[in-house]
N, C-alpha and C positions, 0 to 999 in steps of 0.2 A: 532450330528456330525457323518457322514457317512464314513469318512476316515478310511480304516481298516476293514470295515464291509463287510459281504458276504450275498447276497440276492439270494437264489436258484431260478432258472428259467429254461425255456425251449428255449430261444432264440437262434439265430444263434452264437452270442457272448458266451452265456453260454455253448454250445455245442462245442465251439472251445478249444483247448488245451492250457493250460497255457503257455508252452514255446513260441507258435506262437503269443499270446497276449502280452507277455513280449518283444519279438522282434518287434512287432508293436510299442509299446509303447516306446521303446528305440530309435527306428528310427524316430518316430513322433517328440520326443523332439527336435532334431537339425533341422528338417524340418520347424518346427514353426518359426525358426528365419529367414527364407528365405523370410517371408512376408514383404514387404517393401512398399506397397501401397494399395490403398482402394480395388483394385480387389482381391488381395491375401487374404486380411483379410475378405472380404465377403464370399470368397470361404472357408476359414477356419471355419468360423462362422457357415455356412451352413452344413459344413462336421461334425463339432462337435455336432451340434443339431441332424443331421442324425443318428451319432453314438450312441447318447443318446437314440434316439427313437428306434433304432433297438435292443436295450437291452430289450425293453418291459417293462422297469421299469417307474414308475411314474416320469415324468418330474419335476412335482412340487416338489416331494419328494427329487429327486436329487438336485435341484437348492437350495432348502431350506437347504439341508445338507453343501452346499458350503458356507454358510454365515460365518463361521469363518474365511475364507481366504478374505472376502470382505474388512476387514481392511488393509490388506496387498495390495490389489488391489488399494483401495482408497489412501494410502500412497504413492504408486509409482505414481499414477496419479498426486498428489499434488507436489511431488519432481520434476517430469519432468516440470511442469507449473513453478515452482519457479527458477529452475537453467537454463533452456534452453532460451537462448537469441538470438535467430536466427529468421530471417524472418520478417514479417510486424507485426506491434502492432495492435492487435485486440481490446483489452479493457485496460483501465488504472483505477486503483484504488489507487490513491495517489502514493506511491513508488512501489506499485506492478502493473506489466504490464504482460498482456498475449500475448505472441507472436504466431504467426500462426505456426511455427515449434514446438514451445513447446507444443501446444494444439495436433498437429498431433502425436507427439512421446508419449505424454501422453495416447491418445487413443490406439494407436497400442501397446505399451507396457503393458497396463492394458489388453488388449484382449489376449495378449500372455500368461499371468498368468492365465486368464480364460480357454483357450484351454489346457494348460498343466494340470492344476488341473482336468479339467473335464475328460480328456481321462484317466489319470493315476488312478482318482478314480473309473472310469468305470472299469478298469482291476480288482480292488480288489472287486468290487460289483458283478462281474460276475465270480470270481474264488474263490474256496474255500481255507482255509489257507494251508491244507495239498497239494493240488495241486500247490499252489504258492511256498511253500517250495521246493517240488521236482523240480519244474521248475528252481527256483534259483540256487538249487544244480546242476542240469543238465548243466546249462550255465556255472557255475563256475568250471566244471569238469576238464577242461585242466589245471586249477592252481594247481592241485594235484601234478604236476610235481614239483612245488615249495614246497611241504609238507605243504600247506595250508589246514586247516580244513574246507574244503567247505561245509560239512554237518552242522557243527557247526555254520558257519557263515549264511547259509541259514535259519537255525532254529532261530537264534537271530533277524534276519530281520523279519521273519514271527511273532515271538511273539511280537516284538515291534509293528509292524503294527496292530496285533490283539488287543494290549492293550490300543491303543490310544483312541478308543471310551469309553472304560471302565474307563480309567483316566479322560476323560472329563465329563463323567457322575458323578464320584466320586467328581470332583471339583465343579460341580454344586451343589451337595447335601450339600458339606461343606460350600459353599457360602451362600445357604439358611439358614443353621443352624446358622452361624455367624450373619447373618442379623437378624434372629429371636432373637438373644441374643443382638441386638442393635448396632452392628458393621456396620457402614456406609461405604462402599468400593467405593462410586461413588461420594461423596461429600467432599469438603473441599480442602486445598492447596495439591500441589504434595507430600509434605513431609509426611502430614498426611495419604494420601492414600497409600503410600509406607509402612508405619508403620502398616496400617490397613491389608495390605496383609500377614504379618508374621503369624498371626492366621491362615490363610488359608493355606500358605505353610507347616508349620509343620505338621499338621494331613495329608496332602496329601502325604507328604514323608513317613510318618510312614505307611500309607495305602499301598503306592507303594512298600515298602520294605517287608511289611507282605505279599502282594500278590506274590512277587518274591520268598519268602521263601516257601509259600504253594504250588507254582508251581514246585519249586526244589524238595520239599518232595514227591509230586504225582509222578514226573518223576522218582526219584529213587525208589519208591514203586512199580512202574511198570517195573522196571529192565532196565532203559534206561542208557547206558553206551557209548553213542557218536554213530557216524556214521559207525564205523568200523564193518564190518561183518552184517550189517542190511539188511533186505529184505524188499520188498514193496508188500502190498496187490493188488494195481493196477500199472501196468506199463504204462507209457505214451507212446502213439502211435501217429504218424504224420498221419492226414487224409486229405481228399480233402478239408475239410472246412478250414484248416489251410493253404493249398496252395492259396485257394480264398481269404483269409484274406490279405495274404502277395501280391497277385496280385493286390487287392484293395490299398494296400499301395504303390505299384509302380506306377499305375495310377494316385493316388493322387500326388505323388512327381512330375511326368511329368506336370500335369496341374498346379502346383504350380509354377514350374520353368518357364512354358510358360507365366504364368499371371505376372511374375515379370517384364516383358518388357512393360506391359501396362501402359500408362501414367495415372497418377491420375487426 
């Protein structure tokens, strides 16, 4: 699982500041929903793979790390096929019919999930947790007017993102340990599978709480008392690379809007 991990590098994206990458990702998310035909989706697919290639990370490694979300993509695909009853009937399997509009929406919606997960994962892979925390805090800074603890919120988001791979690894270890003791998590009726998950959840929750307690103790031992009065070793500065990244986003948005008028 690569969500929440950081891989150091020297690519254009690695050297771009965290606030610029966050702005890019936040603007990219609504733009994805403008894709309404084959031309826009092909353009988005090419753009996503180009962004992955520009990070100089192993494409195979990144795509392999996205396997946990494949179930969600496949589930969305099937739901669209089952409940969309518009267009021409393409295939019939007894009571189940596949409509042309259902197939089109299933493909488009599944691709949207792929774009969103790929780009947001790319941000975490090319940004260190400290930079990500500082960027989130900087973007939440205007909310201090409402007395919101922006530093603490940014820190919680960063820690949550950081511990996702750790919890996934811990879950895998517990599953293998339970299977070695004869617990079968994949066979039998649904009721038996749900009952078999209990021996997995209990040690996982205990481990998660223990990690949280150890982290809190370590932060207290290092004198952490919140964001008030804290200083930073490195100050975030806006560079020409950040401007170029946002210019690329602007060109991307213009092309995407223009391609919306292309007939499928």
